[in-house]
N, C-alpha and C positions, 0 to 999 in steps of 0.2 A: 630310895633311888639313888642312883649312879651318878659321879662325877660329871660324866659326860652330858648329863641331862641339862645340869646348870649351866655349862660352859657352852652347851651348843648354842642354848637360847641366848647367852649374853653374847655368842659371836654371831648371831644372827641380829642384832640390833646394832654391834660395833665390830664389823668384820675385820679377821686381823690382818688383812691385806690392807686395810686402812692406817696401818701403824708405820711409822719412820724407819729409815734401813737401820738406823741405830738401836732401835727398839727391841725388848725380849719380851711382848706381851704373849699371854698362853700358860698353857699349864707348864710349868717350871719343874714341879716335882709332884710325883704321883701317877697314878694310873687310873685311866679315863674309865674303865669298867669297875673300880673301885665303888664299894657301896658308901653312902656320904650320910654322917649321922647329923651334922649341924655343921655351921657355917659362920666365922669370924670373918667382918670386913672391917679394914683397914687401909688408910691412905699409903702406908710403908710397912713394910714386914720388917720386922726386928727379931732379937732375941724375946725380949719382953712381951711383944705380941704372941709368939711361938706358946709362951710359956701361960698366957691368958687363954690361948688355944687348949692348951693340953687342961688346964685346971676347970675350963668351963665344959669339956666335953667334945670340943669343935675338931673334926677331923680334915676342914678343909678352910684354908685361910685365902680370901679374897682382897687383894691388896690393888690399889692403883698403880703404885711404881713398884717394877720387879724388884725382887732381890738380887736378881744375876742380872748383869748387865753384857758381860761379856764371859768368856769360857773360864772356868775354873779347873786349875792344872793339879792343885793338891788341895788335902782338906786335914789342915792341921790345926786349926781352931784361932790362927792365927790373926783374924779380923771377924768384924760381926757378920760379914755374908758368909762366912765357911761354918762360924759357928750356929748361927741361924738354920742354915740349908741340912747341916748336921743334924741338930736336934730335931729338925721337921722329919728328917727321914727317920731318927731313931725312934718316934714315936708316932709314926707312920701318918703324917699330917700332910696332906698334899697343898702345894702353893700355888696359887693362878695369880696372874697378873692382868689388869685391862689397863692398858696405860694409853699411849698418843693415838690409838685406835679409838676410845673413848672420847678423846680431846678433839676429835676431827668430825664427830656426828653432830649434828643438829640440836638433838637433844642430850647432848652430852656433857662435860665437864663445864665448857663456855655457857652454854646453854641454862645451867643450873646458876652460875654467875648473872646472868641476865635477868634470870626471875627475881633473883635476890635484889638485884638492883631496880626491880622493876621496868625493864626495858621493853618498849614495845618496838614491832615491825622488825623482829631482827632476822637477820641474815649472816650465810658464813663471809667474814671479811677475805678469807684468800683461800678460793675454792680449788682444790687439787685438780691437776691437769692428767692428761694421758691415763686415764682411770674406764672412760667409756668406749665401748665398741658398737661396733653396725653389725646387725644380723642381716643378710639378705638370703630369700628363701624362696621356692616355688613351688607351686600348690595348684593342684586341680581344681577346677570352678566347685566340684560338689563339696571339696572339703576347706575351702577358703577361713569360712567364719570360725569351723572347730579349730584349726590351726592357729588362726591369728588369736582367738581368745584365748588358748592355752598359753602361748608366750607371754601373752600379754599379764597373765594372771600370775604368771612365774615372775613377774617384776621387771619386764622390760618395758619401753615406751613411755618413761616419767622423763618430762621437761619440764623441770621448773614447777609452776603450780598445776600441771596438766598431767593428765594422766591418759592411756589408752593410746598414744601417739604411733601413727604407721603411716606409711606410703605404699599406695597399692596400684598396679599398672597390670594391664592386660598384655598377653603376648602367647606365641606358639612354642612350646617344647618340643624336641625332639628326642627320642632313644631307641634302641634295637636291644631286646633283651637277649642275652645270652643263652646257651643249651641249659646251664643251672640256675637260670633264673627262675622266680616266680612271681612275676609282674604282675601289679594291679590293675591295669590297663594294658592292652597290645596283645601281640603274640609272640612266640619263640622265632628269632630270626628274622624277625619283619620290623623295618622302621616303623616307628610310629608318632603321630604327631598327636598332640594334646594341647588343648585350650586351658591353661595355666594362669595364674596371676603371680606376680613376683611382690613379694611383702619386703619391705624395708621397716627396720625400727632398732632402737638403741638401749642400750643396757651396761649398768656399770660393771665392770669384770670380775667381782667377785661372785656375781650372780650367773656366769655365765654356766655352770653345770646344771644350776636349775634350770636355766633357759633353753639350754639343748635338751635334756631331757624331755621337757614338756614337748617342744619341738618334734622329737623322733618318737616319743608314745601317741601323739596326734594325727602326725601325719601318715595316708596310706600308702604310700611307696614302699618299696622292701627297701632301696637305697635312697635317701633321704638328702637332695641337693643344696647346699646351702654354703654361704660364703661369710666370713667372719673379717672387720676392717678396723684395725686400731682408728682413734681418734683422740685429735691433740685438744677438742673442745674443754672448757672447764666445766668440772662437775660441780654443781653449784650446792648441793645437797650434802656436800662433805668436804672438808678442808679445814685451814687452821684459821683460830680466832673467831667470834662474831661482832657485830656492830649493830647498835639498835638506837633508837631515840627515848627520849623521857617524856613522858605525858605533859609535863609542864617543865620548861627551861629553869633551870636554878642557877644562882650564884655559883662561882668556882670554889667557894671556900664551903659554900653548903651543902655542893656536891661531894666534895671531900668527906666532910665530917658525916654525909650520910655512908658514904662507901665504907668508912672505918667501922661504923655503927652496923651496917648490915652484913658485911664481912666479916665482924670481928676480928678488925687488926688493931695491933697494938699500937702501930704508930705506922705512918705513910709518909715515903719520901716522895716528893714532888718536886717538876721543875716551875720555873716563877709561873704564876699566875698571870693570866693576860687581860683582865678587867674586862672578859666579855662572858656571855652567858652560856649554859652547857645546855645542849640540847643533843646531840650527836656523840654517842660513847661507843669507842671500841673496846674489847676486852679479850685477854687472852691468860688463862690459867696456866702458871708456871712461869717457864723462862720466855719471856713473849717481845724480847727488843728486837728477833728479827722480821716483826712485823711491823715494826714503826712506818716504815714507809709505806704499808699498806692502809696504815691507820688515816695516815696525814692524807694519801690519794682519795681517801674514801670519805674525808671532811670532818671526820671526828674532832671534836672539842677537847675530849679527855681519853687517854688510853690507860684502861686501868690492867694491870699486869704485874708480873714480877721480876727478880734478878737481873735489874739496867745496873750494868759496870759505871763508875763514875764518869768516864770519856762520855759515854754512851747518852748520857743526859743531854749534853752538849746538842745532839743530832734533834733533838725538838726544834731548837732555833726560831723559838717564838709562835710556831705554826700549830703548837699542839699543846697540852699539859700532860705530862706524863706522871701518873699515879703508880708507884710501886709500892706494894702493901706486903710484900715477902711470898716466899713459894708456898709455904704451908697454908698460911693464910687464905690465897687465892683459891685454893684446891680442896682445902678441910671439908667443904660441903659435897664432895664427889663421895664421900661414906652415906650419906645420905641418901643420895642420887641412886647410889646402888641398893641399898637396901630397899628403898621403894620400889625399884625394878623388879626385884628379886622376889619380894615378898606380893607384890601383884600378881607375877606368873605364879608362884608356890605357895601361896596363902597358908597351907600348913605344915609347909617347911620351916626346920628352926634354925633360925638367923639372928646371928648377933652384933651388934656395934662395937666395937672396940672400945674399953675404957682408957686406952693409954694415949696419952698426949705424945705422939712421934716425933713432934716438931724437934729439932736438934739445935735450934736458935733461942736463945734467950734474950730479954732485953732489961737492960738498967734506965727505970722510966724515972 
């Protein structure tokens, strides 16, 4: 199997276009067409992880955090990034990262946290915007069902819990085929009128190529007329953080203890308890302080995340309990998530979970 078979599948689940601007997800080291013997999954890509890959015969490391966030100008082994990359290249080990794009999908990092906390009725906390587009095309009556079905099966037409959404209206199209044309209907150099249906539907931008290919292949016209409109609507199937509800409300301290146990945290930093029951819970794996206003606005009783700074805890202002369990602790189950996803798709492929604890933070308890 080639590396690109695995990466293409992962990117069909978590498209690279969903990553943040600062991120560097994707294939960082290696050739897409190279054969892959086995893969090692880790939260971080460190020298120790590369050593483990070498000893276990894995020539692909799939990590959540990218080893390279910005351009490297020199390779002198002066820091762990340069040393890890150089060792990977020397031993022909490919490095792949699936970071904020995996954070931003419903079944991703935050979905795994919700699963561990047994949250129900989960949804994206801060949906992405400016990712949706509207497709408008014009189809002769005899091909309406075929064309509409093709573009919807390609992924267009999803709104919330509804699929196959489109708007259709009949009208008259006009065109005059030129000398070099090969018209489906009409005659060369004669103005033609054709009863057509205007089909409108929406799709996320990362599906654009797939949708347009489906449209052109299914459409009978030699030249397919279509319009693309960018939309500022929120895309509720992708975004930062998630929010859900507990099946049975809990006391705040009881919930914090549950969180500590379920997410295997050694310690939890939290704001003052409010003497209220916890029912609605917001989560964000990794650094989530930027989502505090969204968590409060969504009516969350507790916000489970990491990396809050001292003064940021004041921003809770008694409206919510901030539960900071640590960056590694909040994302450690991403390894389990990736293992399950890849194993389900490629059951005969050799894939391993790292035995290295890559958490750089230690606690004196």
